[in-house]
N, C-alpha and C positions, 0 to 999 in steps of 0.2 A: 256472365260474355268479359272476355278479355280487353282490354283497351288495344290499339294499334298501334307500336312508339314512331317515330319521327323517320324511320330507314323504311317503311311498310308503305306498299304503296295506296295511294290518296284517287281519288274521283277530281274529275279537271275540275270541279266546283269548291275542291278545297276535303273533302267529306268521305269516312270512310263509308257512306249505304247507309249506318246505321236505321234501322231505327226505331222509337220509343217500344217499351213494353209497359203492363200494367204494373210491373216490381219498381219502372222509371219515376209514373208518377207514385209509387208510392211511396218513394222516396223522396221525391220537390214535397208532395206534401206534408208528411213529415219534418223535412228538414224546416219548410217554409211556417209552422204549428210555433215548431219550436225558439228559431231563429235569423228566422225573419231580420229582427230589428236590431238586434244584437249587433253587428259593425255602424250603428247609424251614429252619425256627426253630424256637424252644426255646418261643415261644407259641404256636402256630398249624398248628405242623410243618408237614403236606403241603397246608394250605389252598390258598396261591399256584401250587403243583407241580402242581398237579388243575386246579385253572379254567387252567391256562395250557395243556393239552392241550386242553381242551376247547371254547377260544375262537375256533379259527378257525369252531369247530360251530354253537356260540353266538349266532355273528354273521350267520352265513347262517340259521339257524331264529328269530331277534327281529327284525332287520334291522341293515346297521351303523349305529352310532352315533346309538341309538332307547331311550328311557329302557325299554321293557323290558330289549334288551340288558344297561341298564347295574344296573338294580333284578335282575338272572337273577345278573350280579355281585355282584355286594352276598352275595347270598346265596351262592354255594361262600366269595366270602372270610371270609361270618361267623363262622365256629362253628371250632373246633378240630376236625381232621382229618388220620387218621394210621392208617395201614393198612400189610399187604403189600405189598411191590412185584409181588411173583409174581400180586396176586390183585387188584391195585386196579380192573382192567380189568374185574374185574367190577360192582361200582358201578357204572362209567363207561357203559358200556352197557346198562346199565336206567334211568339217573338218562339218558342223551338219547333213551332210547326212549318215554321217558314226556314228556319233556320234547319234546321236536316231534310230542306225539301230544294234550297237554291243553295245553301253551304257563305262561304265567306262575300259574295258575291251580295248576301241580303244584309250586312250588314247596314247598311249605310240603311237602308228602309227599317229595319228592327230598329235602329236609335230613331228615327224619328216615328216609328209609332208607338216606340215610349215619351217622349216626349210629349209627340198629343194627346197620349188618352191617359198618364200620368195627375195629372190635373183635373176632367171632370168624375174621373173614376174617384180620387180624391173627395173633391165634394161631395160625390151624389153617396159613399161608402160608407165615407165617418157624419154624413147627419140621418142615415137608415139607419148602421148599425152601431152605429157609438153611440151616437146622439134620442135619436125618433125610439127604440127595440128597449134599448137599458132605463127610459124615461116610464116607457108602457109597463113592460112586466117588471121594469124593477121595483115600481112605485105597489104595484098587485102585490111582488114579492116582499116586500118589505111591509104592506098595511098585512097580510095573512100571517108573519111571522110576529110580529106586534101584539097581535091578536092572540096564539097562543098556536096557531094553527100551521102546521110543518110543514105541510101540501104548498109551503107558500117557498121554502128552498129547492123543491123539488120542481117547483116552477121554472124560479132562476137556472139551475143546472140545467133543466130542460132544452132551452134558450137555449142558451151557451155552445150546448151541444149539438141541435142544428144549424145553430151558428159555422160555427166552423165544421162540420159531414159539409154544408154548401159552399166550403170554403176551397176544401179538397174535392168540390164537385165539379163545381165551374172550370178546374183543368182542364179534368176531360173536357170538355164541351166545349173552352176554348179554342184546341190543338184542333179542336174536329174542326170549329169553325176556319181554326188556322189553313188546314188544309185546304180549303173551299176557297179561303182568300187566296190561297199560290196559284189557283188552277183555274174558278168558274168567275170570281169573285174580286180578283184586283185591283180594277175600273172605279169599285162602291166601296173603297175603303177609304179612301178620303172620305167621302159622301160623312160615312158613318165619324173619321173622328170628326167630322165636323159639327154632327148634329150630336156628336158624346160634349165638346166643349160648348154650343148653346147651352146644352142643358148642366154642366159644371154653373158656368153664369150664372146663374139664376139662381142654384144649390149659394153656389158663392156669396152672392148677393144677401141671402137670409140665414148665414152663418157669420154674418157681417153683424145688422143684427140684429142677434140673439145670441150671437157670445163676446160681442165688442158692448162692453161695461163702458164711460165714459161720458160726462155732463159739463158746461160750463157753472160753475156753484159761484162767482165772484162776480155780484150788483155794480153796475157804476154807478154815478149819483153825478147826473145832469142838470144844473140849476135842482137842485132840489129835488128832482125828479129821477124814482132807481126805475135803470133799465135792464132787466132779463135777460140776461140775451142768450143761453138756454132758451126760454118763452119763443125768442124771434127764431132760433135755427132749427122750432119744428116747427111751427109756422111756416118757414123755407121749403122743409120735407124735413117726417122727422127720422131721426138717427141718420144728420147732420154728419154730425158730429166724431162718432165714429167710424165712416164713411170715408170723412177729412179723413181719418186716423190714417188708415188700412189706405190709403190715397198717397200719403204724407212717409210712405213706411214704402210700397212699392215703387214708388218714386227713390228713395235713397236707392232700394237694391242695383236698380240699373244703373247709379253712378260709378267710376269705375274706382276701385279700389273696397268700395265696399261689399262685405257679406255679410250673409242674414247674422251671424253671432256682434259685428259692430253693433248692427242697425239694435236688434235687442237692446244693448245694453245704451244706447240715445234714446229707443222707447222708455226705458225704464228707469236715468238717471229726469230726464227730463218732468213726466210722472210726478217722480221723488219731491222734485221742488218745485212745480205749479203745483203738485198736492196740499207740501205743506207750505204753501203761502194761503193756501185756501183756492184757489182758480178754477181747482176741475175737482173733483168729488166721484164715485162710482155709481156709474147709473143702476 
């Protein structure tokens, strides 16, 4: 199907009335598997990759070279966006269903949807598909391969094939649910987002405690008595030091003029200096 040019008549909502097909979903999934991370950067992370995987469909929905298409593209490129590679098409499917139905009027809703769901889905997806499954099946496959059993490599390949199939399948599921959100479930969207956010907060806490490894290694001598600060911190709250580090970085990112790139360099420099002095060590 050819896209509409800017001089052709559009519907009142700014769309062509186009409905996505199986070919569209196949194209979205191909682009997602191949190039979702291609435009990643420290300022806005996945925003350009997100736009790239749905750009052909946006052209069909709003018409090629139209002001509506330009507005939609600017909306998708404007905010910071970063989520799990394994669950990102859940957002994509719902997004396209809403834009297809409501057009330009939905862009503010879509922006809020992306902001509300990207964090929780990042925590859940990365924990399950980025950590849990590779740990379980990777260890199984590696041990079998070390023992000379060739089935190990096929187990690892099969797991990754299933994961990629799931990534493609969820685009269709999310699109169908997105249509329901537009029609009969619009009042429940906030409740769904809040529930996912709460779950995401728990997952973020688990990721901090397992993936951020830092301990206080410098002993303090007070009147001949050696004080173990790390032991004291552990008595107050296990993993208190990693939690404090994450909290400090979160605070930094809220400062005016601070970017994620600057925060990374600040943490890197401080870690090198304190590690060189022997005050901190890897946990």
